[in-house]
N, C-alpha and C positions, 0 to 999 in steps of 0.2 A: 324228383324230377320236374323241373320247372318249365320245361318245353315239351311236354308229352300231353297229348289229349286224346280222348276217344269221340269219335264224330259220328259215329253211327247212331240214328237213321239219316243224319244231315248229310248233304253233298257238299256244303260249302266249308272253307276252312278259313279261319280268321288268322290274322298276322301276316308276317313274310314268308314265303314258302316256295320251293322249286316247283315249276310246272311240268308235269308228267305228259310224255308224248308215246303214242302207240304206233309202231311201224305196222302198216298194213302189209299183208301177203303181196300185193302188187307195188314193188318199191318205186314205181314210177308215180305213184299217187303221193299227195302230200301227207305228213305227219298228222295225227289227230291228237288234239289237246285232251288228255284224259284226266286232267288234275281233279276237277270236280265231278265225282262219280259216286254212285252208290256202291258201298262195299258189303252189302247185305250178303252176298254170296260167301264171302271169307270171313264174316263176323270179325272177332277181335284181331284176326291175322291181318286185315286190310284196315281196320277202323281206328287202329292205335297209331297215331302219327307222333314221331319224335324227331328231334334233332341230334346230330352226331354227339354232341356233348353228353346229352342225356343217355344215348345208348351206350356210349363207353363208359359213363359212370355206373349205369345199371349192370352191364356184364362184368366189370370189374367188382362190384360190390357183390354179385351173385356168386363168382367163382372163388372169392376168398372169405365165404361163409357169412356175410353180413346180412344176407336177406332170408336164408332157410336154415333150419338146424342142420348140423353136420351129418347126421344120418341121412337125411333128405338129399343134401348135396352129393353125398357119396353115391346115392341111387342115380341122381341126374347124370353124374359123370362116369357112371358104369358103361361104357361105349360098345357098340355092336359094330362092326365094319359095314361099310356099304358100298365099297368098290372093291375090286380085285386085288389092288395092291395095298390095301389096308390103311391108306393115307386119310380117307375120309371114314367118319364113323358119327353115330347118332346114338344119344342116350335119351334121358327123358325132357324133351323139349330143349336139348342142348346138343349141338354140332361140334365136333372135332376136327381139325385138319392138322395132318402132321405134315410141316413143311419141309422143303429140301435142305434146309440148314439144320434139321432136326429138332426145331422148335415146334411145340404143339400148341395150337391156339384153340380157344373154346369161343362159341357165340352162336350166331344163327344167320342165315341168310333170309331175305323176303323179296316176294314178287308180287305185284298187282299190276294192272294194265298201265303201262307208262312209267314204272319205276323197278329197278332193281336195287336191294341194299344188301351190303356184306357188314357185319358188325361182330368182332372178334377181340379177344383179349388174351394174355399169356396167362398160365396158371396161377402165377402170383399176383395177377392184377395190376401189374405196374406198367405194362405197356398195352394200350388199347388203341384199335383203328376201326374207324366206320368209313366205308365209301359208298356212294350212291350214284346211279346212272340215272338219268331222267328219261330213259327209254325201256322198252320192254319188246318181246317177241323178236330179239335180235341175239342170236347165238354167239356172234363175235363179241358184242358188248359184254355179255354175261361171262364169257371167257376172259376178257382182259379185266374186267372187275375182279374175278376170281384170282388174277394175277396180282392185284392190289395187295395181297396178304403176303406174298413172296417180296414183293417191294418193301412193305412197311416193316416186315418181322425178320427178313433176311437181307435186305439191302440188294436183292437181284430182280432182274424182270425176266419173265417166263412167258408171258403172254403177249403176243402179237396181233395186230389187226390182220384179217383175212386180205389176201389178194384175190379179186375175182375178175372174170371176163365178161364184157358185154356181149351181146348177140353178135356185134360186130367184129369181136375178136380183141377188141381194145382192153388192156388191163386198168383196173382202179383199185383203190382200197376203200373198203366198207368203213364208213364214218358212224359216229353215233346218230347222225341225222343222215340217213341213207339218201335222201334227196340231193346232198351235197357231194360231189364228186371229185376226187384229188386225181389228176391224170399227170 
């Protein structure tokens, strides 16, 4: 992994990177740049920083048995359903999602203030996808980001932006940057 680092306890990041923005509860307030933050509360869950190529390489190598012995990989991939329809499940540090086209992908999601990440691969490791949104505290963005799995692995679009109403009754589409309003 050439573009992966562990930044804790530092709050600065070297090289080029995406800035993360935190949406405040009051959407009329500006976004907060949360890029350089302490992740001591999350430890390695927030302190390991990778780019998409490294995440794709990692999950592909993991599910094809290049990182852990077969017995441990089998235990990791022994999944327990976590939702009512059984399309999402969790193993030992690994998530699985059964998509609408019948493909099951394996990987993980991640969230820290200002960032959502989805990184998944097929069981044979031949097709991988990482998507990232540089915002958090935004359910619409998280739903759309989850829909990138359907788009990447099934060629379909299932998630759409949420249409909301202002207090004046006007409709608008919530954007990744909620202070930007499309009417």
